[in-house]
DSSP file (Angstrom, degrees, kcal/mol; ACC not computed):
  #  RESIDUE AA STRUCTURE BP1 BP2  ACC     N-H-->O    O-->H-N    N-H-->O    O-->H-N    TCO  KAPPA ALPHA  PHI   PSI    X-CA   Y-CA   Z-CA
    1    1 A M     >        0   0    0      0, 0.0     4,-1.9     0, 0.0     5,-0.2   0.000 360.0 360.0 360.0 -44.2  -26.6   12.8  102.4
    2    2 A F  H  >  +     0   0    0      1,-0.2     4,-2.2     2,-0.2     5,-0.2   0.920 360.0  46.5 -63.1 -44.6  -30.3   12.0  102.8
    3    3 A W  H  > S+     0   0    0      1,-0.2     4,-2.4     2,-0.2    -1,-0.2   0.820 108.8  55.6 -71.2 -30.2  -31.3   13.3   99.4
    4    4 A K  H  > S+     0   0    0      2,-0.2     4,-2.1     1,-0.2    -1,-0.2   0.913 109.3  47.3 -65.9 -41.3  -28.4   11.5   97.7
    5    5 A T  H  X S+     0   0    0     -4,-1.9     4,-2.3     2,-0.2    -2,-0.2   0.913 112.2  49.2 -65.6 -42.9  -29.6    8.2   99.2
    6    6 A V  H  X S+     0   0    0     -4,-2.2     4,-1.2     1,-0.2    -2,-0.2   0.906 110.2  52.2 -62.8 -40.9  -33.2    8.9   98.1
    7    7 A G  H  X S+     0   0    0     -4,-2.4     4,-2.6     1,-0.2     3,-0.3   0.901 109.7  48.4 -61.3 -41.5  -31.9    9.7   94.6
    8    8 A R  H  X S+     0   0    0     -4,-2.1     4,-2.2     1,-0.2    -1,-0.2   0.882 107.5  55.9 -66.3 -37.7  -30.0    6.4   94.5
    9    9 A L  H  < S+     0   0    0     -4,-2.3    -1,-0.2     1,-0.2    -2,-0.2   0.763 115.1  39.4 -66.6 -23.4  -33.1    4.5   95.7
   10   10 A L  H  X S+     0   0    0     -4,-1.2     4,-1.3    -3,-0.3    -2,-0.2   0.834 116.3  47.9 -89.7 -38.2  -35.0    6.0   92.7
   11   11 A I  H  X S+     0   0    0     -4,-2.6     4,-2.7     2,-0.2     5,-0.2   0.825 103.8  60.0 -77.9 -31.2  -32.4    5.8   90.0
   12   12 A I  H  X S+     0   0    0     -4,-2.2     4,-2.6     2,-0.2     5,-0.2   0.953 108.4  42.6 -64.9 -49.9  -31.3    2.2   90.6
   13   13 A P  H  > S+     0   0    0      0, 0.0     4,-2.6     0, 0.0    -1,-0.2   0.891 114.8  52.1 -63.1 -35.6  -34.8    0.7   89.9
   14   14 A L  H  X S+     0   0    0     -4,-1.3     4,-2.4     2,-0.2     5,-0.2   0.929 110.8  47.4 -63.1 -43.9  -35.2    3.0   87.0
   15   15 A G  H  X S+     0   0    0     -4,-2.7     4,-2.4     1,-0.2    -1,-0.2   0.908 112.9  48.9 -62.1 -42.6  -31.8    1.9   85.6
   16   16 A L  H  X S+     0   0    0     -4,-2.6     4,-2.6     2,-0.2    -2,-0.2   0.910 111.3  50.0 -63.2 -42.2  -32.8   -1.8   86.1
   17   17 A L  H  X S+     0   0    0     -4,-2.6     4,-2.1     2,-0.2    -2,-0.2   0.929 114.1  43.2 -63.3 -46.5  -36.1   -1.3   84.4
   18   18 A L  H  X S+     0   0    0     -4,-2.4     4,-2.2     2,-0.2    -1,-0.2   0.861 113.8  51.6 -69.9 -34.8  -34.6    0.4   81.4
   19   19 A A  H  X S+     0   0    0     -4,-2.4     4,-2.7    -5,-0.2    -2,-0.2   0.901 110.5  49.0 -66.3 -40.0  -31.8   -2.2   81.2
   20   20 A A  H  X S+     0   0    0     -4,-2.6     4,-2.6     2,-0.2    -2,-0.2   0.895 110.9  50.3 -65.3 -39.3  -34.3   -5.0   81.3
   21   21 A A  H  X S+     0   0    0     -4,-2.1     4,-2.3     2,-0.2    -2,-0.2   0.904 111.8  48.1 -64.6 -40.7  -36.3   -3.4   78.6
   22   22 A T  H  X S+     0   0    0     -4,-2.2     4,-2.4     2,-0.2    -2,-0.2   0.934 112.6  47.8 -64.4 -46.3  -33.2   -3.0   76.5
   23   23 A S  H  X S+     0   0    0     -4,-2.7     4,-2.7     1,-0.2    -2,-0.2   0.904 111.9  50.1 -62.2 -41.5  -32.2   -6.6   77.1
   24   24 A T  H  X S+     0   0    0     -4,-2.6     4,-2.7     2,-0.2     5,-0.2   0.919 109.8  50.9 -62.5 -43.4  -35.7   -7.8   76.2
   25   25 A F  H  X S+     0   0    0     -4,-2.3     4,-2.6     1,-0.2     5,-0.3   0.913 112.3  46.4 -60.4 -43.3  -35.7   -5.8   73.0
   26   26 A V  H  X S+     0   0    0     -4,-2.4     4,-2.7     2,-0.2     5,-0.5   0.914 112.9  49.3 -67.6 -42.1  -32.3   -7.3   72.0
   27   27 A V  H  X S+     0   0    0     -4,-2.7     4,-2.3    -5,-0.2     5,-0.3   0.925 114.3  45.7 -62.5 -43.5  -33.4  -10.8   72.8
   28   28 A V  H  X S+     0   0    0     -4,-2.7     4,-2.4    -5,-0.2    -2,-0.2   0.942 118.1  40.9 -66.9 -47.1  -36.6  -10.5   70.9
   29   29 A T  H  X S+     0   0    0     -4,-2.6     4,-1.7    -5,-0.2    -2,-0.2   0.940 122.6  38.6 -70.6 -45.8  -35.1   -8.9   67.8
   30   30 A L  H  X S+     0   0    0     -4,-2.7     4,-2.3    -5,-0.3    -2,-0.2   0.905 118.1  50.7 -69.0 -39.9  -32.0  -11.0   67.6
   31   31 A G  H  X S+     0   0    0     -4,-2.3     4,-2.8    -5,-0.5    -2,-0.2   0.898 108.9  51.0 -64.1 -40.5  -33.9  -14.1   68.6
   32   32 A L  H  X S+     0   0    0     -4,-2.4     4,-2.4    -5,-0.3    -1,-0.2   0.897 110.5  49.4 -63.2 -40.0  -36.6  -13.5   66.0
   33   33 A E  H  X S+     0   0    0     -4,-1.7     4,-2.1     2,-0.2    -2,-0.2   0.912 113.2  46.4 -65.3 -41.4  -33.9  -13.2   63.3
   34   34 A R  H  X S+     0   0    0     -4,-2.3     4,-2.3     2,-0.2    -2,-0.2   0.890 112.4  50.2 -68.6 -39.2  -32.2  -16.4   64.5
   35   35 A V  H  X S+     0   0    0     -4,-2.8     4,-2.5     2,-0.2     5,-0.2   0.918 110.6  50.0 -64.3 -43.3  -35.5  -18.3   64.6
   36   36 A T  H  X S+     0   0    0     -4,-2.4     4,-1.8     1,-0.2    -2,-0.2   0.916 111.3  48.7 -61.6 -43.3  -36.4  -17.1   61.1
   37   37 A A  H  X S+     0   0    0     -4,-2.1     4,-0.8     1,-0.2    -1,-0.2   0.898 112.0  49.3 -64.0 -39.6  -33.0  -18.2   59.8
   38   38 A A  H  < S+     0   0    0     -4,-2.3     3,-0.5     1,-0.2     4,-0.4   0.889 110.7  49.5 -67.7 -38.7  -33.4  -21.6   61.5
   39   39 A L  H >< S+     0   0    0     -4,-2.5     3,-0.7     1,-0.2    -1,-0.2   0.834 107.7  54.2 -70.4 -30.8  -36.9  -22.2   60.1
   40   40 A H  H 3< S+     0   0    0     -4,-1.8    -1,-0.2     1,-0.2    -2,-0.2   0.684 100.3  61.6 -76.1 -16.4  -35.8  -21.3   56.6
   41   41 A Q  T 3< S+     0   0    0     -4,-0.8    -1,-0.2    -3,-0.5    -2,-0.2   0.627  84.6  99.3 -82.2 -13.3  -33.0  -23.9   56.7
   42   42 A Q  S <  S-     0   0    0     -3,-0.7     3,-0.1    -4,-0.4     6,-0.0  -0.414  82.2-107.5 -74.4 150.7  -35.5  -26.7   57.1
   43   43 A Q    >   -     0   0    0      1,-0.1     3,-1.7    -2,-0.1    -1,-0.1  -0.444  40.8 -95.5 -73.3 147.7  -36.5  -28.8   54.2
   44   44 A P  T 3  S+     0   0    0      0, 0.0    -1,-0.1     0, 0.0     3,-0.1  -0.392 111.3  35.7 -62.1 141.1  -40.0  -28.3   52.7
   45   45 A G  T 3  S+     0   0    0      1,-0.4     2,-0.1    -3,-0.1    -2,-0.0   0.181  85.4 123.5  99.5 -17.3  -42.4  -30.8   54.1
   46   46 A E  S <  S-     0   0    0     -3,-1.7     2,-1.5     1,-0.1    -1,-0.4  -0.398  79.8 -95.1 -72.2 157.7  -40.9  -30.9   57.6
   47   47 A E     >  +     0   0    0      1,-0.2     4,-1.2    -3,-0.1    -1,-0.1  -0.580  51.4 168.2 -78.3  92.4  -43.3  -30.1   60.4
   48   48 A T  H  > S+     0   0    0     -2,-1.5     4,-2.2     2,-0.2    -1,-0.2   0.767  70.1  61.1 -79.3 -25.8  -42.6  -26.4   60.9
   49   49 A V  H  > S+     0   0    0      2,-0.2     4,-2.2     1,-0.2    -1,-0.2   0.937 107.2  43.7 -67.6 -45.2  -45.6  -25.8   63.1
   50   50 A S  H  > S+     0   0    0      1,-0.2     4,-2.1     2,-0.2    -1,-0.2   0.870 113.0  53.3 -67.6 -34.4  -44.4  -28.3   65.8
   51   51 A A  H  X S+     0   0    0     -4,-1.2     4,-2.1     2,-0.2    -1,-0.2   0.894 108.8  49.7 -64.9 -38.7  -40.9  -26.8   65.4
   52   52 A M  H  X S+     0   0    0     -4,-2.2     4,-2.4     2,-0.2    -2,-0.2   0.908 109.8  50.3 -67.0 -41.0  -42.3  -23.3   66.0
   53   53 A F  H  X S+     0   0    0     -4,-2.2     4,-2.4     1,-0.2    -2,-0.2   0.885 109.5  51.9 -63.8 -37.5  -44.2  -24.5   69.1
   54   54 A D  H  X S+     0   0    0     -4,-2.1     4,-2.3     2,-0.2    -2,-0.2   0.910 110.1  48.7 -63.3 -41.4  -40.9  -26.1   70.4
   55   55 A L  H  X S+     0   0    0     -4,-2.1     4,-2.1     2,-0.2    -2,-0.2   0.902 112.0  48.3 -65.4 -40.9  -39.1  -22.8   69.9
   56   56 A V  H  X S+     0   0    0     -4,-2.4     4,-2.3     2,-0.2    -2,-0.2   0.901 110.9  51.7 -65.6 -40.6  -41.8  -20.8   71.7
   57   57 A N  H  X S+     0   0    0     -4,-2.4     4,-1.9     1,-0.2    -2,-0.2   0.914 110.2  48.1 -62.8 -43.2  -41.8  -23.3   74.6
   58   58 A Q  H  X S+     0   0    0     -4,-2.3     4,-2.0     1,-0.2    -1,-0.2   0.879 110.3  52.9 -64.5 -37.3  -38.0  -23.0   74.9
   59   59 A G  H  X S+     0   0    0     -4,-2.1     4,-1.4     1,-0.2    -2,-0.2   0.888 107.6  50.7 -64.9 -39.1  -38.4  -19.2   74.8
   60   60 A L  H  < S+     0   0    0     -4,-2.3    -1,-0.2     1,-0.2    -2,-0.2   0.884 109.0  51.6 -66.1 -37.5  -41.0  -19.3   77.6
   61   61 A I  H >< S+     0   0    0     -4,-1.9     3,-1.1     1,-0.2    -1,-0.2   0.905 110.2  49.3 -63.9 -40.5  -38.7  -21.4   79.7
   62   62 A L  H 3< S+     0   0    0     -4,-2.0    -1,-0.2     1,-0.2    -2,-0.2   0.761 106.8  55.4 -72.3 -24.1  -35.8  -18.9   79.2
   63   63 A T  T 3< S+     0   0    0     -4,-1.4    -1,-0.2    -5,-0.1    -2,-0.2   0.103  84.4 113.0 -98.3  24.1  -37.9  -15.9   80.2
   64   64 A T  S X  S-     0   0    0     -3,-1.1     3,-1.7     1,-0.1     4,-0.2  -0.008  94.0 -69.7 -77.7-168.1  -39.0  -17.2   83.6
   65   65 A G  G >> S+     0   0    0      1,-0.3     3,-0.9     2,-0.1     4,-0.8   0.552 118.4  84.7 -64.6  -7.4  -37.9  -15.8   86.9
   66   66 A L  G 34 S+     0   0    0      1,-0.2    -1,-0.3     2,-0.2     3,-0.1   0.755  77.5  69.0 -64.9 -22.3  -34.4  -17.0   86.3
   67   67 A S  G <> S+     0   0    0     -3,-1.7     4,-0.6     1,-0.2    -1,-0.2   0.767  97.0  48.5 -72.3 -24.7  -33.6  -13.9   84.3
   68   68 A I  H <> S+     0   0    0     -3,-0.9     4,-2.6    -4,-0.2     5,-0.2   0.812  97.6  67.3 -86.8 -29.9  -33.7  -11.4   87.2
   69   69 A V  H  X S+     0   0    0     -4,-0.8     4,-1.9     1,-0.2     5,-0.1   0.936 102.7  42.3 -62.7 -51.3  -31.5  -13.2   89.8
   70   70 A P  H  > S+     0   0    0      0, 0.0     4,-1.9     0, 0.0    -1,-0.2   0.892 115.6  51.0 -64.0 -35.9  -28.1  -13.0   87.9
   71   71 A A  H  X S+     0   0    0     -4,-0.6     4,-2.2     1,-0.2    -2,-0.2   0.919 109.7  49.1 -66.7 -42.5  -28.8   -9.3   87.0
   72   72 A L  H  X S+     0   0    0     -4,-2.6     4,-3.0     1,-0.2     5,-0.2   0.866 108.0  55.2 -63.7 -35.9  -29.7   -8.4   90.5
   73   73 A L  H  X S+     0   0    0     -4,-1.9     4,-2.3    -5,-0.2     5,-0.2   0.919 108.6  47.3 -62.5 -43.9  -26.5  -10.1   91.8
   74   74 A V  H  X S+     0   0    0     -4,-1.9     4,-2.2     2,-0.2    -2,-0.2   0.916 114.9  46.7 -63.1 -43.2  -24.4   -8.0   89.4
   75   75 A V  H  X S+     0   0    0     -4,-2.2     4,-2.7     2,-0.2     5,-0.3   0.926 111.9  49.7 -66.8 -45.4  -26.2   -4.8   90.4
   76   76 A F  H  X S+     0   0    0     -4,-3.0     4,-2.7     1,-0.2     5,-0.3   0.935 113.5  45.5 -60.6 -46.7  -26.0   -5.5   94.2
   77   77 A V  H  X S+     0   0    0     -4,-2.3     4,-2.4    -5,-0.2    -1,-0.2   0.922 114.9  48.5 -63.0 -42.9  -22.3   -6.2   94.0
   78   78 A G  H  <>S+     0   0    0     -4,-2.2     5,-2.6    -5,-0.2     4,-0.4   0.881 115.2  43.7 -65.0 -38.7  -21.6   -3.2   91.9
   79   79 A E  H  <5S+     0   0    0     -4,-2.7     3,-0.3     3,-0.2    -2,-0.2   0.900 115.7  46.3 -75.3 -40.9  -23.6   -0.8   94.1
   80   80 A I  H  <5S+     0   0    0     -4,-2.7    -2,-0.2    -5,-0.3    -3,-0.2   0.910 118.7  41.4 -68.3 -40.9  -22.3   -2.2   97.4
   81   81 A A  T  <5S-     0   0    0     -4,-2.4    -1,-0.2    -5,-0.3    -2,-0.2   0.503 108.3-127.9 -83.3  -3.5  -18.7   -2.1   96.2
   82   82 A R  T   5 -     0   0    0     -4,-0.4     2,-0.5    -3,-0.3    -3,-0.2   0.909  39.0-179.4  56.8  46.6  -19.3    1.3   94.5
   83   83 A V      < +     0   0    0     -5,-2.6    59,-0.2    -6,-0.2    -1,-0.2  -0.662  15.7 175.9 -78.6 125.9  -18.0    0.1   91.1
   84   84 A R        +     0   0    0     -2,-0.5     2,-0.3    57,-0.1    -1,-0.1   0.390  37.6 120.7-109.3   0.0  -18.2    2.8   88.5
   85   85 A S     >  -     0   0    0      1,-0.2     4,-1.3     2,-0.0     5,-0.1  -0.478  53.8-152.3 -73.0 129.5  -16.5    1.0   85.7
   86   86 A G  H  > S+     0   0    0     -2,-0.3     4,-2.5     1,-0.2     5,-0.2   0.849  96.8  61.1 -65.3 -34.0  -18.5    0.6   82.5
   87   87 A L  H  > S+     0   0    0      1,-0.2     4,-2.6     2,-0.2     5,-0.4   0.881 100.4  54.3 -61.7 -38.6  -16.6   -2.6   81.7
   88   88 A Y  H  > S+     0   0    0      1,-0.2     4,-2.7     2,-0.2    -1,-0.2   0.943 112.8  41.4 -60.5 -48.3  -17.9   -4.2   85.0
   89   89 A Y  H  X S+     0   0    0     -4,-1.3     4,-2.2     2,-0.2    -2,-0.2   0.865 116.5  48.6 -71.7 -35.4  -21.5   -3.6   84.2
   90   90 A I  H  X S+     0   0    0     -4,-2.5     4,-2.0    41,-0.2    41,-0.3   0.959 118.9  37.6 -68.7 -50.2  -21.2   -4.5   80.5
   91   91 A V  H  X S+     0   0    0     -4,-2.6     4,-2.7    -5,-0.2     5,-0.2   0.904 117.3  52.7 -67.9 -40.5  -19.3   -7.7   81.1
   92   92 A G  H  X S+     0   0    0     -4,-2.7     4,-2.6    -5,-0.4    -1,-0.2   0.898 109.4  49.1 -61.7 -40.3  -21.4   -8.5   84.2
   93   93 A G  H  X S+     0   0    0     -4,-2.2     4,-2.4    -5,-0.2    35,-0.3   0.902 111.7  49.2 -64.7 -40.7  -24.6   -8.0   82.2
   94   94 A G  H  X S+     0   0    0     -4,-2.0     4,-2.3    33,-0.4    -2,-0.2   0.913 113.8  45.1 -64.5 -42.7  -23.3  -10.3   79.5
   95   95 A V  H  X S+     0   0    0     -4,-2.7     4,-1.3     2,-0.2    -2,-0.2   0.904 112.7  51.8 -67.4 -40.4  -22.3  -13.0   81.9
   96   96 A A  H  X S+     0   0    0     -4,-2.6     4,-0.5    -5,-0.2    -2,-0.2   0.917 114.4  42.1 -62.8 -43.4  -25.6  -12.7   83.8
   97   97 A M  H >< S+     0   0    0     -4,-2.4     3,-0.9     1,-0.2    -1,-0.2   0.856 111.1  55.5 -73.2 -33.5  -27.7  -13.1   80.7
   98   98 A A  H 3X S+     0   0    0     -4,-2.3     4,-0.6     1,-0.2    -1,-0.2   0.739 101.5  60.3 -70.4 -20.3  -25.5  -15.9   79.3
   99   99 A A  H 3X S+     0   0    0     -4,-1.3     4,-2.7    -3,-0.2    -1,-0.2   0.710  87.5  76.7 -76.3 -19.8  -26.1  -17.8   82.6
  100  100 A I  H <X S+     0   0    0     -3,-0.9     4,-2.8    -4,-0.5     5,-0.2   0.926  92.7  47.1 -61.9 -48.5  -29.9  -17.8   81.9
  101  101 A P  H  > S+     0   0    0      0, 0.0     4,-2.2     0, 0.0    -1,-0.2   0.886 113.9  50.1 -61.6 -34.5  -29.9  -20.6   79.3
  102  102 A L  H  X S+     0   0    0     -4,-0.6     4,-1.6     2,-0.2    11,-0.3   0.930 113.3  44.7 -67.0 -44.8  -27.6  -22.7   81.5
  103  103 A L  H  X S+     0   0    0     -4,-2.7     4,-2.0     1,-0.2    -1,-0.2   0.880 113.0  51.8 -66.2 -37.9  -29.9  -22.2   84.5
  104  104 A A  H  X S+     0   0    0     -4,-2.8     4,-1.4    -5,-0.2    -1,-0.2   0.893 108.7  49.8 -66.6 -39.1  -33.0  -22.9   82.4
  105  105 A S  H  X S+     0   0    0     -4,-2.2     4,-2.1    -5,-0.2     6,-0.5   0.845 109.1  53.6 -69.1 -31.3  -31.6  -26.1   81.1
  106  106 A Y  H  X S+     0   0    0     -4,-1.6     4,-2.2     1,-0.2    -2,-0.2   0.911 108.3  49.0 -67.0 -41.4  -30.7  -27.2   84.7
  107  107 A G  H  < S+     0   0    0     -4,-2.0    -1,-0.2     1,-0.2    -2,-0.2   0.793 113.9  47.1 -67.6 -27.6  -34.3  -26.6   85.8
  108  108 A E  H  < S+     0   0    0     -4,-1.4    -2,-0.2    -5,-0.1    -1,-0.2   0.897 128.1  18.3 -82.1 -42.4  -35.7  -28.6   82.9
  109  109 A T  H  < S-     0   0    0     -4,-2.1    -2,-0.2     2,-0.3    -3,-0.2   0.632  94.0-119.9-108.5 -16.4  -33.5  -31.7   83.0
  110  110 A G  S  < S+     0   0    0     -4,-2.2     2,-0.3    -5,-0.4    -4,-0.2   0.399  90.6  69.4  88.1  -3.8  -32.0  -31.8   86.5
  111  111 A A  S    S-     0   0    0     -6,-0.5     2,-0.5    -5,-0.1    -2,-0.3  -0.969  95.1 -93.7-141.4 156.2  -28.5  -31.6   85.0
  112  112 A F        -     0   0    0     -2,-0.3     2,-0.5    -3,-0.1    -9,-0.1  -0.592  41.9-179.1 -74.9 121.7  -26.5  -28.9   83.2
  113  113 A A        -     0   0    0     -2,-0.5    -8,-0.1   -11,-0.3    -7,-0.1  -0.990  27.7-124.3-120.5 127.7  -26.9  -29.3   79.4
  114  114 A L        -     0   0    0     -2,-0.5     3,-0.1    -9,-0.1   -12,-0.1  -0.552  25.0-140.4 -75.7 126.7  -25.1  -26.8   77.2
  115  115 A P        -     0   0    0      0, 0.0    -1,-0.1     0, 0.0   -13,-0.0  -0.196  36.4 -72.3 -75.9 175.6  -27.4  -24.9   74.8
  116  116 A E     >  -     0   0    0      1,-0.1     4,-1.4     4,-0.0     3,-0.5  -0.229  41.6-112.8 -67.6 159.4  -26.5  -24.1   71.2
  117  117 A Q  H  > S+     0   0    0      1,-0.2     4,-2.3     2,-0.2     5,-0.2   0.829 114.7  61.1 -63.0 -34.1  -23.9  -21.4   70.5
  118  118 A V  H  > S+     0   0    0      1,-0.2     4,-2.4     2,-0.2    -1,-0.2   0.882 101.8  52.4 -62.1 -38.7  -26.5  -19.2   68.9
  119  119 A V  H  > S+     0   0    0     -3,-0.5     4,-2.4     1,-0.2     5,-0.3   0.916 109.1  49.6 -64.6 -43.0  -28.4  -19.0   72.2
  120  120 A W  H  X S+     0   0    0     -4,-1.4     4,-2.7     1,-0.2     5,-0.3   0.919 111.1  50.3 -60.2 -43.7  -25.3  -18.0   74.0
  121  121 A Q  H  X S+     0   0    0     -4,-2.3     4,-2.2     2,-0.2     5,-0.2   0.924 111.7  46.5 -63.0 -45.4  -24.6  -15.3   71.4
  122  122 A V  H  X S+     0   0    0     -4,-2.4     4,-2.1     1,-0.2    -1,-0.2   0.941 117.0  42.7 -64.0 -48.1  -28.1  -13.8   71.6
  123  123 A F  H  X S+     0   0    0     -4,-2.4     4,-2.2     2,-0.2    -2,-0.2   0.890 114.0  50.2 -70.0 -38.5  -28.3  -13.7   75.4
  124  124 A A  H  X S+     0   0    0     -4,-2.7     4,-2.5    -5,-0.3    -1,-0.2   0.914 110.9  49.9 -65.6 -40.9  -24.7  -12.4   75.9
  125  125 A T  H  X S+     0   0    0     -4,-2.2     4,-2.2    -5,-0.3    -2,-0.2   0.912 111.1  49.2 -62.6 -42.0  -25.4   -9.6   73.4
  126  126 A A  H  X S+     0   0    0     -4,-2.1     4,-2.5    -5,-0.2    -1,-0.2   0.888 111.2  50.2 -64.0 -38.3  -28.6   -8.7   75.2
  127  127 A G  H  X S+     0   0    0     -4,-2.2     4,-2.8     2,-0.2   -33,-0.4   0.890 108.3  51.9 -67.1 -39.8  -26.7   -8.7   78.5
  128  128 A F  H  X S+     0   0    0     -4,-2.5     4,-2.0   -35,-0.3    -2,-0.2   0.929 112.4  46.1 -61.0 -44.2  -24.0   -6.5   77.1
  129  129 A A  H  X S+     0   0    0     -4,-2.2     4,-2.1     2,-0.2    -2,-0.2   0.916 114.1  47.7 -65.5 -43.4  -26.6   -4.0   75.9
  130  130 A G  H  X S+     0   0    0     -4,-2.5     4,-2.4     1,-0.2    -2,-0.2   0.892 111.2  50.9 -65.2 -40.3  -28.5   -4.1   79.2
  131  131 A G  H  X S+     0   0    0     -4,-2.8     4,-2.3   -41,-0.3   -41,-0.2   0.879 109.7  50.8 -63.7 -38.5  -25.3   -3.6   81.2
  132  132 A F  H  X S+     0   0    0     -4,-2.0     4,-2.4    -5,-0.2    -2,-0.2   0.919 110.6  48.3 -65.6 -43.1  -24.4   -0.6   79.2
  133  133 A V  H  X S+     0   0    0     -4,-2.1     4,-2.0     2,-0.2     5,-0.2   0.912 111.9  49.7 -64.8 -42.0  -27.8    1.0   79.6
  134  134 A Y  H  X>S+     0   0    0     -4,-2.4     4,-3.2     1,-0.2     5,-2.1   0.924 110.7  50.0 -62.8 -42.5  -27.6    0.4   83.4
  135  135 A W  H  <>S+     0   0    0     -4,-2.3     5,-1.9     3,-0.2    -2,-0.2   0.910 109.5  51.7 -62.3 -41.4  -24.2    1.9   83.6
  136  136 A L  H  <5S+     0   0    0     -4,-2.4    -1,-0.2     3,-0.2    -2,-0.2   0.887 120.9  32.7 -61.2 -38.3  -25.3    4.9   81.6
  137  137 A I  H  <5S-     0   0    0     -4,-2.0    -2,-0.2    -5,-0.1    -3,-0.2   0.937 142.2  -6.1 -86.6 -50.4  -28.2    5.5   84.0
  138  138 A A  T ><5S+     0   0    0     -4,-3.2     3,-0.7    -5,-0.2    -3,-0.2   0.711 116.9  68.5-121.7 -29.4  -27.1    4.4   87.4
  139  139 A G  G > <S+     0   0    0     -5,-2.1     3,-1.4     1,-0.2    -4,-0.2   0.779  88.7  65.3 -72.8 -27.4  -23.7    2.7   87.4
  140  140 A R  G 3 <S+     0   0    0     -5,-1.9    -1,-0.2    -6,-0.3    -4,-0.1   0.816 109.4  39.6 -64.1 -29.0  -21.6    5.8   86.5
  141  141 A N  G <         0   0    0     -3,-0.7    -1,-0.3    -6,-0.2    -2,-0.2   0.018 360.0 360.0-110.1  26.4  -22.5    7.4   89.8
  142  142 A A    <         0   0    0     -3,-1.4    -1,-0.2   -59,-0.2    -2,-0.1   0.517 360.0 360.0 -60.3 360.0  -22.4    4.3   92.1
């Protein structure tokens, strides 16, 4: 019993760390592809440097401490309730990551402003991937 608890205390942070790395990788790669596509749709002569700085600023806002709170909530509920379902962690990860743009827009303006559909798609996909990785490492044996 003691060693099982110690093992869980080691495997849960490892699972969270690898899931966060996976989600970050997906956000960066998918986000970079979406940013490149958006910049290529602009007309020549438009101010692309200021647009790029705006995109980087929005990215920094989204990658603040808001990103860990929803993910930890999904993990805590799953571990306490001993949920072993892959579907729970995959959907929970997607919902947790999709909540980040909404929470970031609330912190910036003081009211909820819905971000663009592309932002939802990128973050939800990253959350699905992160939830799957967490389930593979730690969630299967909750």
